[in-house]
C-alpha positions as CSV (number, residue, x, y, z in Angstrom):
1,X,82.2,87.6,112.9
2,X,79.7,90.1,111.6
3,X,78.7,93.5,112.2
4,X,80.0,94.4,115.8
5,X,78.2,96.2,117.4
6,X,79.8,99.5,119.5
7,X,77.6,101.2,121.6
8,X,79.0,104.1,123.6
9,X,78.5,102.4,126.7
10,X,80.7,99.4,125.6
11,X,83.3,101.9,124.0
12,X,83.3,103.9,127.4
13,X,84.0,100.5,129.3
14,X,86.3,98.9,126.8
15,X,88.7,102.0,127.0
16,X,88.0,101.8,131.2
17,X,89.6,98.6,131.1
18,X,91.8,98.2,128.2
19,X,92.9,102.0,127.7
20,X,96.2,101.5,130.2
21,X,97.2,99.0,127.7
22,X,98.4,101.1,125.2
23,X,101.1,102.7,126.9
24,X,102.9,98.4,126.8
25,X,102.2,98.2,123.1
26,X,103.4,101.6,121.8
27,X,106.4,100.1,120.1
28,X,104.3,97.7,118.0
29,X,106.0,97.1,114.5
30,X,103.9,98.0,111.5
31,X,106.8,97.8,108.8
32,X,105.1,94.7,106.8
33,X,101.9,95.4,104.6
34,X,99.9,92.4,103.0
35,X,99.4,92.2,99.4
36,X,96.6,91.4,97.5
37,X,96.7,88.0,96.5
38,X,93.4,86.5,94.9
39,X,91.2,89.2,94.4
40,X,87.4,88.5,95.0
41,X,84.3,90.3,96.6
42,X,83.9,87.9,99.5
43,X,81.1,89.6,101.9
44,X,82.0,87.7,105.0
45,X,85.6,85.6,104.2
46,X,86.7,83.6,107.0
47,X,88.5,80.3,108.4
48,X,91.7,80.6,106.5
49,X,93.5,76.9,106.7
50,X,96.2,75.6,104.8
51,X,96.4,72.0,103.8
52,X,99.6,70.8,103.7
53,X,98.7,67.9,102.0
54,X,97.7,69.4,98.9
55,X,99.4,72.7,99.4
56,X,95.9,74.9,99.3
57,X,94.1,77.4,101.4
58,X,90.7,76.4,102.5
59,X,88.3,79.4,103.2
60,X,84.9,80.1,103.6
61,X,82.3,82.8,102.8
62,X,80.0,82.7,105.9
63,X,77.1,84.8,104.2
64,X,77.7,83.8,100.0
65,X,77.3,80.4,101.7
66,X,80.2,79.1,99.9
67,X,83.4,76.8,100.9
68,X,86.5,78.3,99.3
69,X,89.9,76.4,97.7
70,X,92.7,78.6,96.7
71,X,95.8,77.2,94.8
72,X,98.3,79.4,94.9
73,X,100.4,77.6,92.2
74,X,97.4,78.1,89.5
75,X,95.9,80.9,91.0
76,X,92.9,79.4,90.7
77,X,89.1,79.4,93.7
78,X,87.5,76.4,93.7
79,X,83.7,77.4,95.4
80,X,81.4,74.7,96.9
81,X,78.0,76.0,97.7
82,X,76.0,75.3,100.9
83,X,73.2,75.0,102.1
84,X,73.4,77.5,104.9
85,X,75.6,80.2,106.0
86,X,79.0,78.1,106.7
87,X,81.2,78.9,109.9
88,X,84.2,77.1,109.2
89,X,86.1,74.3,107.7
90,X,88.6,71.2,108.5
91,X,90.1,68.9,106.5
92,X,89.2,64.8,107.1
93,X,91.6,63.9,104.2
94,X,92.9,65.2,100.9
95,X,89.0,64.2,99.6
96,X,87.1,65.3,102.6
97,X,86.3,68.2,104.9
98,X,84.2,69.0,107.5
99,X,81.9,72.4,107.7
100,X,80.4,73.9,110.1
101,X,76.9,74.9,108.8
102,X,73.6,76.3,110.6
103,X,72.3,73.4,111.9
104,X,75.3,71.0,112.2
105,X,78.3,69.7,111.4
106,X,78.6,68.2,107.5
107,X,81.5,66.0,106.1
108,X,81.7,67.2,102.8
109,X,83.2,65.2,99.4
110,X,85.2,67.7,97.4
111,X,85.1,65.2,94.1
112,X,81.4,65.2,93.5
113,X,80.7,67.9,95.9
114,X,78.1,66.2,98.1
115,X,77.6,66.7,101.7
116,X,76.1,64.5,104.2
117,X,75.2,65.5,107.9
118,X,77.9,64.3,110.7
119,X,76.4,65.9,113.6
120,X,72.8,66.8,114.2
121,X,73.2,70.2,116.6
122,X,69.7,71.9,115.6
123,X,68.4,71.6,119.2
124,X,71.5,73.3,120.3
125,X,71.5,76.0,117.5
126,X,67.9,77.8,117.7
127,X,68.3,81.3,117.2
128,X,72.1,80.5,116.4
129,X,75.1,79.4,113.9
130,X,78.0,77.9,114.1
131,X,81.0,79.8,113.7
132,X,84.7,79.9,114.1
133,X,86.8,76.1,115.2
134,X,89.3,74.0,114.6
135,X,90.6,70.9,115.6
136,X,92.9,69.6,118.3
137,X,96.3,67.9,118.5
138,X,94.1,64.3,118.6
139,X,92.4,65.5,115.8
140,X,88.7,66.0,117.5
141,X,87.0,69.8,116.1
142,X,86.0,72.5,118.1
143,X,83.3,74.4,117.5
144,X,81.8,77.4,118.8
145,X,78.6,78.8,118.1
146,X,77.1,82.8,118.0
147,X,73.8,84.0,118.4
148,X,72.3,85.3,115.1
149,X,71.4,88.5,116.5
150,X,74.6,88.5,118.0
151,X,72.7,88.5,121.5
152,X,75.1,88.3,125.0
153,X,75.9,84.9,126.4
154,X,73.7,82.7,123.4
155,X,77.0,81.1,122.0
156,X,78.9,78.2,123.3
157,X,82.3,76.0,122.6
158,X,81.6,72.3,121.6
159,X,84.0,69.8,120.6
160,X,83.3,66.7,118.4
161,X,85.4,63.5,118.5
162,X,86.0,61.3,115.5
163,X,82.6,59.1,116.4
164,X,80.5,62.4,115.8
165,X,80.0,62.3,119.8
166,X,79.0,65.9,121.1
167,X,81.0,67.8,124.1
168,X,79.8,70.9,125.3
169,X,83.3,72.6,126.4
170,X,82.4,76.4,127.2
171,X,79.1,78.1,127.9
172,X,77.9,81.3,128.3
173,X,79.5,83.1,125.2
174,X,78.7,85.7,122.6
175,X,81.1,85.2,119.2
176,X,83.1,81.8,119.9
177,X,86.0,82.7,117.7
178,X,89.3,82.0,117.1
179,X,91.3,79.1,118.8
180,X,94.4,77.3,118.7
181,X,96.8,74.7,120.8
182,X,100.9,75.2,121.8
183,X,102.9,72.9,120.8
184,X,103.4,71.3,123.8
185,X,99.7,70.6,123.5
186,X,99.3,71.6,127.3
187,X,97.7,75.1,126.6
188,X,94.5,76.5,124.0
189,X,94.4,79.7,123.4
190,X,90.3,80.8,122.8
191,X,88.7,84.2,121.6
192,X,85.4,86.0,121.9
193,X,85.6,88.7,120.0
194,X,83.7,91.1,121.9
195,X,85.8,91.0,125.1
196,X,88.6,92.2,123.8
197,X,90.4,89.2,125.0
198,X,92.3,85.8,124.9
199,X,92.3,83.5,127.2
200,X,94.3,80.9,127.8
201,X,93.4,77.2,129.2
202,X,95.3,74.2,130.8
203,X,94.9,71.3,128.3
204,X,94.6,67.8,128.4
205,X,95.2,66.2,125.1
206,X,94.7,62.6,126.6
207,X,91.2,63.8,127.8
208,X,90.1,66.9,125.7
209,X,89.7,68.8,129.5
210,X,90.1,71.9,129.8
211,X,90.3,74.2,133.2
212,X,92.1,77.2,134.4
213,X,90.7,79.7,132.6
214,X,92.4,82.9,132.6
215,X,92.8,86.2,130.9
216,X,96.5,86.3,128.9
217,X,95.8,89.2,126.0
218,X,93.7,92.2,126.9
219,X,93.3,94.2,123.4
220,X,92.7,98.0,123.2
221,X,89.9,98.9,121.5
222,X,91.4,100.7,119.1
223,X,93.3,97.7,117.9
224,X,89.8,96.6,116.3
225,X,88.1,93.1,117.8
226,X,89.7,89.9,117.8
227,X,88.1,87.5,115.3
228,X,90.4,84.8,113.7
229,X,93.5,83.4,114.7
230,X,96.7,81.2,114.4
231,X,99.4,80.2,115.7
232,X,103.4,80.2,115.1
233,X,106.1,77.6,116.0
234,X,107.4,80.2,118.6
235,X,103.7,79.8,120.3
236,X,103.1,83.1,119.5
237,X,99.4,84.2,118.3
238,X,98.5,85.9,115.0
239,X,94.9,87.5,115.8
240,X,92.9,88.9,112.2
241,X,91.3,92.4,113.7
242,X,87.7,93.3,112.9
243,X,87.7,97.0,112.3
244,X,91.5,96.5,112.7
245,X,93.1,96.6,108.9
246,X,95.9,94.4,110.0
247,X,96.8,90.8,111.4
248,X,98.7,91.5,115.0
249,X,100.7,89.2,116.6
250,X,100.6,88.7,120.1
251,X,103.0,87.4,123.1
252,X,100.8,85.4,125.2
253,X,103.2,85.2,127.9
254,X,103.6,89.1,128.4
255,X,100.1,90.0,126.9
256,X,102.0,92.4,124.6
257,X,101.2,92.9,121.0
258,X,104.9,92.7,119.2
259,X,103.7,93.2,115.4
260,X,101.1,94.5,112.8
261,X,100.6,93.1,109.5
262,X,98.8,95.9,107.8
263,X,96.2,94.7,105.5
264,X,94.4,97.1,102.6
265,X,90.6,95.7,103.8
266,X,89.1,97.6,107.1
267,X,87.6,93.7,108.5
268,X,90.5,91.4,108.7
269,X,88.9,88.3,110.0
270,X,91.5,85.2,110.0
271,X,94.6,83.8,108.8
272,X,97.2,80.8,108.1
273,X,100.1,79.8,107.5
274,X,100.7,78.1,104.2
275,X,103.3,77.4,101.3
276,X,106.1,74.8,101.4
277,X,107.4,76.1,104.3
278,X,104.6,77.8,106.2
279,X,105.9,81.2,105.8
280,X,103.7,82.5,104.0
281,X,100.5,84.2,106.3
282,X,97.5,84.1,104.0
283,X,94.7,86.2,105.2
284,X,90.9,86.3,105.2
285,X,88.6,89.9,104.6
286,X,84.8,90.8,104.6
287,X,83.4,93.8,102.8
288,X,80.3,93.7,104.5
289,X,80.3,96.1,107.6
290,X,81.6,99.7,106.3
291,X,81.1,103.0,105.5
292,X,81.2,104.7,101.8
293,X,84.5,106.2,102.8
294,X,86.1,102.8,103.9
295,X,84.6,100.9,100.7
296,X,86.3,104.0,98.7
297,X,89.3,103.1,100.7
298,X,89.3,99.8,100.4
299,X,88.8,98.7,97.0
300,X,89.8,94.9,97.4
301,X,88.1,94.3,100.8
302,X,87.0,90.6,100.7
303,X,89.7,89.4,98.7
304,X,92.5,87.3,99.9
305,X,95.7,88.3,100.9
306,X,99.5,87.5,101.7
307,X,102.8,88.1,103.4
308,X,106.1,86.7,104.7
309,X,106.3,87.9,108.1
310,X,109.7,86.2,109.0
311,X,108.4,83.5,110.9
312,X,107.1,80.1,110.3
313,X,103.3,78.4,111.2
314,X,102.8,75.2,112.2
315,X,100.6,71.9,110.5
316,X,97.3,72.6,110.8
317,X,95.6,69.5,112.1
318,X,93.3,67.1,110.5
319,X,89.9,65.8,111.7
320,X,90.5,62.3,113.1
321,X,87.6,60.2,111.8
322,X,87.5,56.0,111.9
323,X,87.4,54.9,108.7
324,X,84.8,52.5,109.4
325,X,82.6,55.6,110.8
């Protein structure tokens, strides 16, 4: 997510559509605050994902073109440079990841740092780049795009299987962002940031088919804009809020916001449950798109933060890549 444009007309529309939802969110619990975990001035920290096999946090800095691996035990952050802006990362094995770059998806060897293009998407990404994404329960990589000028309706959502076959799942999006699946593998939740909505889809894990698109959460504009998302063991949704100074937990069954984690950064971008018991929520932030006053107020913007919210997450899915590919 980058520099959301908020013209007056758009704000007025949002107020008319979402203003009525403020009342049902008035009891939002905001008793928790995230702590600084790793001080770094990332421009656009994103793509938080916990590798439960290595006990490390994967995350990216889109504008600095880096994949980062943070080890909480050693408090070290390993950096891999990428050849273009990097939207997100998913693990393949303990030594390999897939990264979403500007012209397609690449495999990256974590031992050597070398990359190889896995899926060429140059024709799909003219004037655009890949953004957020995650693996579904069967290990297929769902990744979305966004236009470099954030033009409306120029983004898509794709699904890539283990053979590198590309399937376009959703079109006419603007900033394709957070995506998760429920524990019973029957529902997929998805965010197109400027809509200020979380949508649900009936999901068939055997066929990767999605259907029955519907809005399950409408987010008041004063909450900020929904960015990256994760899901907990209760199938509640945790969403980083751009321009929102926090992570909000939503109940997709009721549409209600039930908890906010305050984060000392203006633009909160993504989050992931980690730790040995998946009970620590790690949070990425950005340092771009801030006023001089906000920069002074949030000197650690761009850093990694964490909190123990009292609920556990679920294991992230690895990409299911055939060994003979």
